[in-house]
C-alpha angles and dihedrals in degrees: 000000000000118000118246127205137163151142115265111192119200114212136170146112123301119285098016092116104261094144093045089052092048091051091048092051094046093043094228135073107259101142119059116239130208136149090250123097120244092034091138113064102162136047107254123194122216115189122207117190134195132169092268103021146047121197116194107199120195122201112203136193116270117268110262141155103254119242097177139014095271089059090046089056090048091052092048088063088053092053090048090051089057091061107036099052130108087198133012121214105198111197125206129154141216092266109050124082116253094232095057109128089352093173091066091042088055089054088054092047093049095043120114088225117100113251134212112194113212119199102200133193095038087155085075094058140049134243096260095050091043093053091051091049092050090052091051091051091047089057090055102036103030094161096051126094108235120217119183112202148140111241092187092054092036088233114160093354088122089061090052091049091053092049091050093049092049091055099047116112121240115262146115122284117277094210136032110282093243094054118108102183144356093242131090124236093256089060090057091046088056091048093049090053091048090050091056091049090052090051098043103043131058141218117359098346099091092047091053093053131093125178122218123190104217096177133019107174117174119203131174097276105009142038117220113210129184114191129189118205112206120204129185100228140030093243091059093058093067092047092053092049094043129195108333089348094293098135094047091048092049092050092047094049093050091046094048092054092052093043091052090051092048098049096030093230139098114268135208106200126193119186130193132178123223132181109232099177115231092341091162090070099042116095092204093055092045091053090048090054093049102258 
């Protein structure tokens, strides 16, 4: 049997469940998940291997209208994902309006790349409403295959997997067969910390934060990690630290537990907070942080 391989890029608006779907398809948590929009900032690859196939999934930031240079960089990765895919999985859900960010949707519709439209969160709807929604999407994306599912409940994700595999081109693997992702462990440590910040802080604070791993030193029985949390303004530093350091300690404890589970080793985690004024609009800072 011929070997199949290809890049499957997952696109869609914020909060439709792209990262949850990616993790379900890969079978391991690679993308962080929160209820807040703009949780995903980077493209993250998740590689699924079989004897005669390799699927390279790509989770992308949610489609937004950029307000500052960080968001412009995030959207650039979305535009790139429109052009370097063998297959696009466009994710919507039973809640969002079809016309949201229609200009990007039109780019997907007019793309030469085959599209599978996923309607996620069907556990929040009923059969009658879902059938009407499917018909509306068919009128807009007549060429796309439509797959209703629940990524959180892993309902019908096996159908999606089969459809993806059927549509992959023949070719050799792009990565070694034992490779799960294109990112290093320290990247996922940074993302776990950022996930806890998104969950523990409100309003603008999580969106003004970037995490930098200054040291990742692996020993026989423990990994020593020093993380620097960058904020945009002086006032945000005190909020991150909290009264007598309680909020920073809470965030660090929660992150350490998840990091230990992810790397399967004990972790000693140090965290510091630094004001990097308006870093989201400074090209040099964005390059430093990998955008």
